[in-house]
C-alpha positions as CSV (number, residue, x, y, z in Angstrom):
1,X,0.0,0.0,0.0
2,X,2.9,2.4,0.9
3,X,4.5,1.8,-2.6
4,X,1.1,2.4,-4.2
5,X,0.8,5.7,-2.3
6,X,4.3,6.8,-3.4
7,X,3.5,5.9,-7.0
8,X,0.3,7.8,-6.9
9,X,2.1,10.9,-5.4
10,X,4.6,10.7,-8.2
11,X,1.9,10.8,-10.8
12,X,0.1,13.7,-9.0
13,X,-3.0,11.8,-8.1
14,X,-4.4,10.7,-4.7
15,X,-4.6,7.2,-3.4
16,X,-8.3,7.8,-2.8
17,X,-8.9,8.5,-6.4
18,X,-7.0,5.4,-7.4
19,X,-9.1,3.3,-5.1
20,X,-12.4,5.0,-6.1
21,X,-15.2,2.5,-6.0
22,X,-16.5,1.2,-9.3
23,X,-20.0,2.3,-8.3
24,X,-18.9,5.9,-8.0
25,X,-17.2,5.7,-11.4
26,X,-20.4,4.3,-12.9
27,X,-22.4,7.2,-11.4
28,X,-19.9,9.8,-12.9
29,X,-20.2,8.1,-16.3
30,X,-24.0,8.0,-16.3
31,X,-25.9,8.4,-18.6
32,X,-24.6,5.6,-20.8
33,X,-24.2,5.9,-24.6
34,X,-27.7,4.5,-25.1
35,X,-30.8,4.1,-22.9
36,X,-33.7,1.7,-23.7
37,X,-37.3,2.2,-22.5
38,X,-39.2,-1.1,-22.2
39,X,-43.0,-0.8,-22.8
40,X,-44.7,-3.9,-21.3
41,X,-47.8,-3.3,-23.5
42,X,-48.5,-3.2,-27.2
43,X,-47.9,-0.4,-29.6
44,X,-50.4,2.4,-30.1
45,X,-51.9,2.4,-26.6
46,X,-51.6,5.3,-24.1
47,X,-48.6,3.7,-22.3
48,X,-46.7,3.4,-25.6
49,X,-47.6,6.9,-26.7
50,X,-46.5,8.3,-23.3
51,X,-43.2,6.4,-23.4
52,X,-42.3,7.5,-26.9
53,X,-43.1,11.2,-26.3
54,X,-41.1,11.1,-23.1
55,X,-38.2,9.4,-24.7
56,X,-38.0,11.9,-27.5
57,X,-37.8,14.9,-25.1
58,X,-35.8,13.2,-22.4
59,X,-33.0,12.2,-24.7
60,X,-32.4,15.9,-25.4
61,X,-32.2,16.6,-21.7
62,X,-29.7,13.8,-21.1
63,X,-27.9,14.2,-24.4
64,X,-28.2,10.4,-24.8
65,X,-30.3,8.5,-27.4
66,X,-33.3,6.7,-26.0
67,X,-34.9,3.9,-27.9
68,X,-38.3,2.4,-27.1
69,X,-39.2,-1.3,-27.4
70,X,-42.5,-3.2,-26.8
71,X,-42.5,-6.4,-25.0
72,X,-46.2,-7.3,-24.7
73,X,-48.0,-10.3,-23.3
74,X,-49.6,-11.6,-20.2
75,X,-51.1,-8.2,-19.2
76,X,-47.6,-6.7,-18.9
77,X,-46.0,-9.7,-17.3
78,X,-43.8,-10.5,-20.3
79,X,-42.4,-7.0,-20.4
80,X,-41.9,-6.8,-16.7
81,X,-39.9,-10.1,-16.7
82,X,-37.9,-8.9,-19.7
83,X,-37.0,-5.7,-18.0
84,X,-35.9,-7.4,-14.8
85,X,-33.5,-9.6,-16.8
86,X,-31.9,-6.6,-18.4
87,X,-28.7,-4.9,-17.0
88,X,-29.4,-2.9,-13.8
89,X,-26.8,-0.2,-14.7
90,X,-29.2,2.5,-15.7
91,X,-29.3,1.6,-19.4
92,X,-32.8,0.1,-19.2
93,X,-35.9,1.6,-17.7
94,X,-39.5,0.4,-17.6
95,X,-41.6,3.0,-19.3
96,X,-45.2,1.6,-19.2
97,X,-48.4,1.5,-17.2
98,X,-46.5,0.9,-13.9
99,X,-49.8,0.4,-12.1
100,X,-51.8,-1.8,-11.8
101,X,-50.1,-4.2,-14.2
102,X,-47.0,-4.9,-12.1
103,X,-49.2,-5.5,-9.0
104,X,-51.6,-7.8,-10.8
105,X,-48.8,-9.8,-12.4
106,X,-47.4,-10.4,-9.0
107,X,-50.7,-11.5,-7.6
108,X,-52.0,-13.5,-10.6
109,X,-49.0,-14.9,-12.6
110,X,-46.7,-16.1,-9.8
111,X,-44.2,-13.6,-10.9
112,X,-40.5,-13.9,-10.0
113,X,-40.4,-10.2,-9.1
114,X,-41.9,-8.1,-6.4
115,X,-42.7,-4.4,-6.1
116,X,-39.4,-4.0,-4.2
117,X,-37.5,-4.9,-7.4
118,X,-38.6,-1.7,-9.0
119,X,-37.5,1.9,-8.2
120,X,-40.5,4.0,-9.2
121,X,-39.6,7.4,-10.5
122,X,-42.9,9.0,-11.5
123,X,-46.5,8.3,-12.2
124,X,-47.0,10.8,-15.0
125,X,-50.5,10.0,-16.1
126,X,-53.1,8.5,-13.8
127,X,-56.3,7.8,-15.8
128,X,-59.5,6.5,-14.4
129,X,-61.5,3.9,-16.2
130,X,-64.5,4.6,-18.4
131,X,-67.4,2.2,-19.2
132,X,-68.3,3.1,-22.8
133,X,-70.4,1.3,-25.4
134,X,-70.3,1.5,-29.1
135,X,-72.5,4.5,-30.2
136,X,-74.7,2.3,-32.3
137,X,-75.8,0.1,-29.4
138,X,-79.1,0.9,-27.7
139,X,-77.8,1.1,-24.1
140,X,-78.1,4.6,-22.5
141,X,-77.1,3.6,-19.0
142,X,-74.9,1.0,-17.3
143,X,-78.0,-0.6,-15.7
144,X,-79.5,-1.1,-19.2
145,X,-76.4,-2.9,-20.4
146,X,-76.3,-5.1,-17.3
147,X,-80.0,-6.0,-17.7
148,X,-79.3,-7.0,-21.3
149,X,-76.4,-9.2,-20.2
150,X,-78.7,-10.9,-17.7
151,X,-81.4,-11.4,-20.4
152,X,-79.1,-12.9,-23.0
153,X,-76.0,-14.4,-21.3
154,X,-73.0,-14.6,-23.6
155,X,-74.3,-12.3,-26.3
156,X,-72.6,-9.0,-25.2
157,X,-68.8,-8.6,-25.7
158,X,-66.6,-6.3,-23.6
159,X,-63.0,-5.5,-24.4
160,X,-60.4,-5.1,-21.7
161,X,-56.6,-5.3,-21.3
162,X,-55.7,-8.2,-19.0
163,X,-54.3,-7.1,-15.7
164,X,-55.7,-3.5,-16.0
165,X,-57.9,-1.7,-13.5
166,X,-60.5,-1.8,-16.3
167,X,-60.6,-5.6,-16.1
168,X,-61.0,-5.4,-12.3
169,X,-63.6,-2.6,-12.4
170,X,-65.6,-4.6,-14.9
171,X,-65.7,-7.5,-12.5
172,X,-66.6,-5.2,-9.6
173,X,-69.5,-3.7,-11.6
174,X,-70.8,-7.1,-12.8
175,X,-70.8,-8.3,-9.2
176,X,-72.5,-5.2,-7.9
177,X,-75.3,-5.5,-10.5
178,X,-75.7,-9.2,-9.7
179,X,-74.5,-10.3,-13.1
180,X,-72.4,-13.5,-13.4
181,X,-69.0,-13.0,-15.0
182,X,-69.9,-15.6,-17.6
183,X,-72.9,-13.6,-18.8
184,X,-70.6,-11.4,-20.9
185,X,-68.0,-12.4,-23.4
186,X,-64.8,-10.7,-22.1
187,X,-62.4,-10.2,-25.0
188,X,-58.8,-9.3,-24.0
189,X,-56.4,-7.2,-26.0
190,X,-52.7,-6.6,-25.2
191,X,-53.0,-2.8,-25.6
192,X,-55.5,-0.1,-24.9
193,X,-55.3,1.0,-28.6
194,X,-56.5,-2.4,-29.8
195,X,-59.2,-2.6,-27.2
196,X,-60.5,0.8,-28.2
197,X,-60.4,0.0,-31.9
198,X,-62.6,-3.0,-31.2
199,X,-65.4,-1.0,-29.5
200,X,-65.1,1.8,-32.0
201,X,-65.4,-0.6,-34.9
202,X,-68.3,-2.6,-33.3
203,X,-66.3,-5.8,-32.8
204,X,-67.3,-5.6,-29.1
205,X,-70.3,-3.8,-27.5
206,X,-68.5,-2.2,-24.6
207,X,-65.0,-1.4,-23.3
208,X,-63.7,-0.5,-19.8
209,X,-60.5,1.5,-20.3
210,X,-58.7,4.6,-19.3
211,X,-61.0,7.6,-19.9
212,X,-58.4,10.1,-21.2
213,X,-57.1,7.6,-23.7
214,X,-60.6,6.9,-24.9
215,X,-61.0,10.6,-25.9
216,X,-59.4,9.6,-29.2
217,X,-62.6,7.6,-30.1
218,X,-65.1,9.8,-28.4
219,X,-67.3,10.1,-31.5
220,X,-67.6,6.3,-31.8
221,X,-68.7,5.6,-28.2
222,X,-71.3,6.5,-25.6
223,X,-70.0,6.9,-22.0
224,X,-72.0,5.0,-19.3
225,X,-70.0,5.4,-16.1
226,X,-66.6,6.5,-14.8
227,X,-64.8,4.6,-12.1
228,X,-63.7,7.7,-10.1
229,X,-64.6,9.7,-7.1
230,X,-65.8,12.6,-9.2
231,X,-67.4,12.9,-12.7
232,X,-65.2,14.1,-15.6
233,X,-65.7,17.3,-17.6
234,X,-64.8,15.4,-20.7
235,X,-67.5,12.8,-20.4
236,X,-71.2,13.1,-19.8
237,X,-71.5,10.1,-17.5
238,X,-72.0,9.5,-13.8
239,X,-69.4,7.9,-11.6
240,X,-69.7,4.1,-11.2
241,X,-70.8,4.4,-7.6
242,X,-73.4,7.1,-8.5
243,X,-74.8,4.7,-11.1
244,X,-75.0,1.9,-8.5
245,X,-76.6,4.1,-5.8
246,X,-79.2,5.3,-8.4
247,X,-80.2,1.6,-8.7
248,X,-80.3,1.0,-5.0
249,X,-77.1,-1.1,-5.1
250,X,-74.0,-1.1,-2.8
251,X,-71.0,0.9,-3.9
252,X,-67.6,-0.6,-4.8
253,X,-64.0,0.4,-4.0
254,X,-62.6,3.2,-6.2
255,X,-59.3,2.0,-7.6
256,X,-56.6,4.3,-8.9
257,X,-56.6,4.3,-12.7
258,X,-54.0,3.1,-15.1
259,X,-50.8,5.0,-14.2
260,X,-48.3,5.5,-17.0
261,X,-44.8,6.4,-15.8
262,X,-41.2,5.3,-15.4
263,X,-39.4,2.9,-13.2
264,X,-35.7,1.8,-12.8
265,X,-34.2,-1.4,-11.3
266,X,-34.2,-1.1,-7.5
267,X,-30.6,-2.2,-7.5
268,X,-29.7,0.7,-9.8
269,X,-31.1,3.2,-7.2
270,X,-29.4,1.3,-4.4
271,X,-26.0,1.0,-6.0
272,X,-25.9,4.2,-8.0
273,X,-28.0,6.7,-6.1
274,X,-26.5,9.8,-7.7
275,X,-27.1,8.4,-11.2
276,X,-30.6,7.5,-10.2
277,X,-31.1,11.1,-9.0
278,X,-29.8,12.4,-12.3
279,X,-32.7,10.6,-14.1
280,X,-35.2,11.9,-11.5
281,X,-34.0,15.4,-12.0
282,X,-34.0,15.1,-15.8
283,X,-37.5,13.7,-15.8
284,X,-38.8,16.5,-13.5
285,X,-37.1,19.1,-15.7
286,X,-38.8,18.0,-18.9
287,X,-42.2,18.1,-17.2
288,X,-41.4,21.7,-16.2
289,X,-40.8,22.6,-19.8
290,X,-43.9,24.6,-20.8
291,X,-43.5,23.8,-24.5
292,X,-43.2,20.1,-23.9
293,X,-46.1,20.0,-21.5
294,X,-48.3,21.9,-24.0
295,X,-47.3,19.4,-26.7
296,X,-48.3,16.5,-24.4
297,X,-51.6,18.1,-23.6
298,X,-52.4,18.5,-27.3
299,X,-51.8,14.7,-27.6
300,X,-54.1,14.1,-24.6
301,X,-51.2,12.8,-22.6
302,X,-50.9,13.4,-18.8
303,X,-48.2,15.7,-17.5
304,X,-48.2,15.2,-13.7
305,X,-45.1,15.1,-11.5
306,X,-45.6,13.0,-8.5
307,X,-42.0,12.0,-7.8
308,X,-40.6,8.7,-6.6
309,X,-41.9,8.9,-3.0
310,X,-45.6,9.7,-3.8
311,X,-45.7,7.4,-6.8
312,X,-44.3,4.5,-4.7
313,X,-46.8,5.2,-1.9
314,X,-49.8,5.1,-4.3
315,X,-48.7,1.9,-6.0
316,X,-48.0,0.1,-2.7
317,X,-51.2,1.2,-1.0
318,X,-53.2,0.1,-4.1
319,X,-51.4,-3.2,-4.1
320,X,-53.1,-4.0,-0.7
321,X,-56.5,-3.2,-2.3
322,X,-55.8,-5.4,-5.3
323,X,-54.5,-8.2,-3.1
324,X,-57.7,-8.1,-1.0
325,X,-59.8,-8.3,-4.2
326,X,-57.7,-11.0,-5.6
327,X,-58.1,-13.0,-2.4
328,X,-61.9,-12.6,-2.6
329,X,-61.8,-14.0,-6.2
């Protein structure tokens, strides 16, 4: 060690610098030459659009190219698994609907990962679910749709994305109205875009999907109910619980909607906290860019900054709700 110190002194560098931990060096060298965003759902949906818009602007902020890849399947489970198997050095991030898909995959698919394997950075777009029928169907209220399902079991089709809050809200509504799950034909799609196309084109009678994302097909659907605490200015429809109360039925839990955002590997945050914070700061900075925010709003994409702590708290508290519901199932 003494010889090493003498050699370092001769070269004009400190021994501490020579023995600098690899983790610290990695943090100084972050961001890497290339970053990849993994979207665990199909192309064209709200999660995909959010990830691609964010990647385009964030790569300018970080001065590093960001590519976006889709790894769909299993209600996000395929993509989550793929992400967890990628290097945890800050070169891969999960840019998708981080809630409730990760939680549901853990509960329903015997996943090899847990919430603790992800370092949530931000829930940028929290969108509540809308019950909407094709505009050419005769149903004016959710109660009318449920009555029709009871009268002709198996006739009506509903599109959902597996593992979404929409799928859970559909089951909650069916149960609340006293309709057996088998009375409707539940058709699953791997992206919100595909599920919306199905109801807009009349391939299915109803869909239960994120309300903001459904604005793109507003002219082709009729809103029946919104799974939220308050009605929306964008949709002329009561809340789900208001619709239930109007029919003398018990209310159901209000779940947080589909949350599009960004997550890192937990080990990246633990081993490279300064690099992780660089990504957090860069993300927050682009959501403070008025021009970028205006552009996102034109595309009907959410622009909220919750930050790591609040985003994590929402996801973990909702996990407990989803777990109770899953247990009841």
